[in-house]
Residue, then its C-alpha position, 0 to 999 in steps of 0.5 A: m500500500d506504500n504508493g505515496r497516497p495517504l492512508a486512512l483507517v476506518t472502523g465500523a466501515s461495512s455500512g452506515i457512517g463508517y462506510e460513507l466516511a471510508r468512501l469519502f477518504a477514498e474519493h479524496g485520494h486515500d488508500l484504506v484499512v477498513n474494519a468491521e466484525d460482520d460479513r458485509l465488510e468484504h462487499a464494502a471493500r470491493r465497492l471501495r476498491e472501485t474508486g481506485a483506492r487500495v483497500r485492506a479489509v480487516r474483519a475483527d470484533l473490537r469488543d475482543p482485546g485480541d482482535v483490537d491488537r490484530l487490527v493494530a498489527s495490520t498497520t505495521g509498516l504503514v503510516v496511518d495519516v487519518a484514523a476514524l474510530n467509528a465502530g459503536v453499538g447501543r442497547g435500549g431498554a430499562f437498565v434493570d431489564t437489559d442483559p448485563a452481557d449486552d451492557q458490557s458489550v457496549i462498554d467493550l466496543n464504545v469505550s475500551s476498544t476506543v482507548r486501546l486503538a487510540k493509544p498506538l495510533l496517536r503515539d505514532m502521529v505525535a512521534r511523526g508530528v502530523g496526523r488526524l484522529m477522529f472519533t464518532s461520538s453522538i448527540a447522546a453524549t450531551m444528555p443522560g440516557a434514560f432507557q439507553p443509559v449505558y450507551n449515552a454514558s459511553k458516548a459521554f466518555v468518548q466525548s470527554f476523552a476526545q476533548a482531553l486528547q485535543e488539549e494534550v496534542e495541541d501544538t504537536g501537528v496532530t488534530v483530534t476531532s469528535f463529531m456528534p451525529g443525531p438519529t441517522d438512517t443506519d442499522f443502529f436502532r435495529r441492533a439496539g432493540m429500539e424499533d418500538t421507540r419514538i426515536g427508533t421510528m422517527d425520520k433520520v438523516d442520510p449517513a452520507e450527509v453525516a459523513r460529509q459533515a464529519f469529513d469536512a470537519v476532520m480535514k479542516g482540523r476542527g475539534k468538535l461538531v454536531t452533525g446531522s439535521a438542523m434539528t440535531r444541531a439545535q438540540g446540541v445548542a439547547d443541551k448546553v443550557l437545559p438541566d440534566r433532569v429535563k434532558a433525561a425526561v426528554h430522552r425517556r419520552m423518545a427512547a422508552p419501549g413502546t413509545a413508537p406511534d401506533d401506526g409505526s410511521r416515520 
């Protein structure tokens, strides 16, 4: 892959925001290392190669520390210019009802793998004095997540982590960007078991649009951006001033099981 083109690593790249990010990097002259845990990754890699990019697909479940290490090892000898740590998973429902294994899965992927991947990637970038590291956070990071408590807390971690790293690497030549999408038209809500909720059935933003906004932000070296619809951006502004108790109550009305409209309309 050493052909003079910059290299982007994207996790969660088999579909949704991750795939659209990978496509944008490829279309703007990057080769790719793409990762996901599902069998759609190879299909995504084939489509990405049609852009002319060289693509290395690494199928690995980042909830497993050994698979995180395997993904890092796959970049040995390569210079990662941009790393998009995008893989994530959610779980809806009341905390007292959810399976502890599902809660742990959210933590393992959204929190633990993010830290384990960021360490070697950021070390290499700082040593070279150049690089871009980006995190997919969420507008959920700004509010207590009633009926989605572990997910929202995990994204609050990602947001805090990213902003701390921004401060640490200031003046090193490395930029750290976190972007916070709102409800996006991906598999997220189905996988999270939230298809019977108001937020699960509402209209959502095209992941290509979210990815475009995030791509522009990282290439400009921006630190933080709320991405998605005008409503999501307005929510990001409101969440700066609303009390946490109010935000938790609003989240409850959107995420509690059984809150979907009776007709299932979107």
